[in-house]
N, C-alpha and C positions, 0 to 999 in steps of 0.2 A: 361780129365784134369777137375776138379771140378771148377767149376766157382762160387760156393758160398764162400764168406767172411765173416770172423768175427775178429773183432777187440775187444779186453779185454777192459773193461768199464774202469778199472784201468791202468794207464799209467804205473805205475810201473812194472806192470805184462806181458803188452801188446806186443806184436809183430807188425812190420809196414805191409803192406799189402806185399804178395809174390811177388817175381819176374813174375811169371805167369800173375798177373794183368795186368801188363806194356806190355806184349807181346803177348796177346790174342787179335786177331781180332773180336773173338765174344764178350767177355768182351766189348771193344772199341766199338761197335755196340750197345750192351745193354745200355750203358752209354747214348746213343744219346736219346733215349725215356725214359728211367727210371731216370735220371739225369738231364741234360739239358732242356727236354720238360717241366718240373716238376718246374723248378727253375726260379727265378728271372732275369732278364736281363737289363743292364744298356743301354739306347738308346741314350743319349745325352741331352744336355740341351735345354728346350723350347723355349727359345729364339732364339735360332740357328734354330733348326727344325721347329718351328711354330710361325713366329714372330707376326703374326697378328692374329685376330678372322676370322674365314674362312680359315685357313691355312689348307693345308693336306700334307702329307709327307711320300711317300713309302718308305719301307725299307724291304731288303731281311735279315732276321735273321739267321748271320751265314751261308754265302752263300758257297754252297758246302759241307754244313755240315747238318743244320737243314732245310736251304733252305725253311723257312718258309715266305710266301709273307706278308707284314703288312702295313698297314695303319696307320699311326699317325695322327689324326684329330682333329682341335679344333672350336666347333662350334660359334655361333654369341653371345653364353653368356660367351666365354673364358673356357667353359668345355673341358678338353682335353679326348680324348679315343683313345684306340687301337683296330683296325679292322682286319679282316680278308681282304686281299687284292683280292680275289679270287671272281668273280661274281658267285652267287646262279645260274645262268642259263647254262653257259658251261665252267665255269673255266678259262675265259678270268682274266687278270690284269685289275683289274679296275682304277685305277691310275697309271700312267706311268712316271709322273714328278712332283716335288714339287710346289706347288703354291696357288694360293686363288680360291676355289671353292665355289658356293652355295650350290652344291648337287655334289654326285658321279654318275658319268655317264659311265658305260661300252661302249666303241666304237665300240663292236663287234655287239651287236644288240639291243643297246638302253637302257637296262636296267638301272633305275635310284635308287639311296639309298639317304636317308638323310645322314647329317653328323655324326649321332649318329649309322648310320648302317642299320636303319631299311627301309624296301622296299618302294620305292615311286610309281614306275610307269613300266609298259612294253610294248611296242607296241605288236600288234597281239596276245594276250593272253586273250581277251575279252571272247573268248567260253572255255577258260580252266577252267575245273571244280576244286572246292577246291581249289582257288587259290586268293590272295597269301595264303601261310602258315608260320608258324613262321621260317621254316628252309629257307625261301626266302630272310629273312634279312642276312645281312654279319654276320658272327661270331664275338662275342665279346671276348678280352681277358681282362684280368686284367689290370690294369696300375695305377700307383701311383706315386705323385711327392714328391721328397726330396729336399727341397728349389731351386725348378726349375730343378731339375735331374730328368728325366723321367726314370722309370722302367714299364718293362711288364712282363708278365710271360702267357705262353700259355696253362698250364693245372696245377694250383695252387695246391699244398698240404700243403704249409704252408704260413702263414701270413708275410706280410712286417713289421707288426707292430713292433714285437722286434727288427727288423734289425733297424728301422727309430727311435725307442727309443734310442737305442745303440749310434747311430751316432750323434743325437741332444744332447745326454749328453755331448759328447767331443766337437763336432766343431759346435754346433747350434748357437754359439756366431759370427761365420764367416759369413759374408755377401756375400754368394755364387752367388747370383744373380748380383753382380757386377763383379765377375771374368769374364774375356773374354779369348776366346779360340785363341791359337797361332798356326796357321797352320804351321808356320815355324819350330817350336818345335815338331810338332807332326809327329808321323813315325809308321812304320809297321816293327818288326823282324821276319824273318824267322828262325824256331830253329829245328835241327835234333833232336827232341825228343819226347817221349810222352808229351802230355799236361800236365798230373798231376804231371809230376816231376816239371814242372816249379813251379806250386802251391806249392809243398814239399819244394822247394828251398825257395820260398816267406816266408813261413808261419813260419820260424825260425829265428832267429838272430845268431844262433849259430855258423854260418860260417862266420859271418862279420870279424873278426880277423883274418882268414885264406886266405880268397878271395878276401876280399874289405878293403887293409890296409890304403888308405885314408878316407874312409867313417867311417872308426874304429876310424881314429884320431879326425873324427868331433863328433863321438857320445861316451857318457860314458857308455861303455860296461858292466861294472859292475852292471849298474842300469837298464839295459836294461830289460822290462819286456813284458808280453803277457797277455791279458785279455779274456776268453772265454764267448762268448753268445751263444744263441740257433743255430744260422744258420750264425754266423758272430763271427770274433774275431778281436781284436785291438793289434798291437805292439807300444809300447811307446817309441820313442827313444831320450834320453835326452841329453843336450849338454854337449860336455865336456869342455866347457870355449872358450869363444869368438866368437862362432857362432852365427846366427839369432836365436831367440826363439821367441815362442808365446808371445803375451800380452795377458792373461788369465785374465777374470773377476773375482771377488771375489769369487762369488759362483760357480765356476769350480771345479771339483774335483780334477784337479791337479794345483791348484792356489798355486803360491810360489814355485814352480818346473821349471826348465829351461828346457822346453820341445822344441826339435828342429824338431820333426815329429811325426805325427800320423799315422799310417799304417793300414789301415783298410781292411780286406778282408771279402768278402760276397760269400757264397756257390752257386756254385762251382769255379767261374773263375774271380771274379770282383775284382779289387783292387783300393782303393781310398787312394792315397799318398797325405797327405796335411802337407805343407810345411808353414813357413810364409810368402815367397812369393806367394803362390798359391795352384794349385792341379794338381797332375799328375794322370792321370786314365789309368790303364793297363788293359785290357781285353784280358783272353787267349783263343784263337780259335781253337779248334782241327782242323786239316786238314786232316792228316791220322794218322795210328797207329804210324809212326816214323816222323813227321813232325807238327809242330805247328807255329801259327801265333801269336804274341803277338802285339797289337795295343796301342800304348801310345798317349794319348790324353792331351796336355797340356793346362792349364787354367792358367792365370798370373791376380794376384791381385796387388800385390806390385813390380814392375819390378826392384826398386832398391836392393832389396834383393835376386834376382835370383841367383848372383854368389856367394854367400856367405852360408856355412852351408850343413847341411843333404843332400840337394836335389839339389846341385851345379852340380854334376858331374853325372847325370842321364844316358846320354849313355855309359860313361866308366864302371858304375855300371852294366848295361845293359849286355855289352860285357864279363865282368867278369863272370857275372850270366850264360850267355850261355855256355861259355867254360865249367864250371862245370857241368850243367845240361847235354850238351852233353855226358861229358865224364861217367857220372852215367848211361845214356841210353846204353851205350856200354857196362859199367858193367855189365847190367842186364840180359845181353845175356849170362853171365856164365853159365855154367852146374853147377856150384859148389856153387851159392850163392842162396839162398831161401829166407831169410827175415831177419830185422835186428830188434834192440830195440830201444825205445824211450828213451831219456834223459828226466827224469820227469821235469826237471827245465827247459829245453831250446826250447822241442820241444812239447808243448802242443797244437800248432796251427796243427802241421802236425798230431796229436794224433787225434785231433776233424775232420778234415779233412779226414782221412783213414775211421775214425767210420762212417762219414755221408754217404761217399761211399759205404762202406759196407751195411750198412743199407739201401739206396735206390735200391741197387742191388738186395736186398733180396725180397724185395716189389714188386709184377706184378701191 
């Protein structure tokens, strides 16, 4: 089987990724290194992970998939860093639990690091030649903050700047630092499908009238639109009337319009869904070729608006999406289906996603 893929840049002529993409274990494994290792990942809100200066928080990035141990650390000056959580002596995990520390100390042999990851000291190494070296520092990863939301990248090949600009243009007016996580509304969903199918489904509103009748009643489907940026895209859901809408400032691109939801997607698997009541973060996590975990993390800003509008039925809409995504996953096993076509008007986001996946897979 040929594992190279190409998507025509003209959506009116393009075919989707073939069924072999979703069925191949080899491709699934390649995606780990060529896509996920090179992309940006949402970690959470700084105020939750690193509440005070001197805070450290260990994270395993995509446990049982990437399995990359990371330390998020905030130094005494308030600067946040993303570091490898692997000691440069014998690979022990340096930080085991979140908390406040003045330095990072490996409990195996006592090697110490500063909160910026630089080597500080090591017992019994006075006779070691050419020591310490730069490689004795903890490896540093890229880290950025978007209005208090932390993102990191293991091996970046694209900047976060264009993504940040796109988000700030539309949701920069929102006081995200005031949003509060609601653990009771946050949950994980296990889906019996390839992870990319879940993203395919998210990236188009084409299915809304057919799969989500109640959501369709809340949104004006005729005005639903997608906007494409370099490594992200935006779907805008307009109110059909009577639902909660954003109070947009006069300098906003959508001022005067009744926007019920901003649905942002960041390549390859981050979904930031903004509603008048707050934010629903959805992270799509590959588990295996045929299984996916989707984490929903809910942040509330205006609780009084939660039960009204496009974001009021998150769990019901999720269950409806699960059903159709699992159905597509079964259909892709057919011997008689190879690929489909894109709707030029309704599937711009899916076309972008497939194009980026094909591009990343071609680049070693």
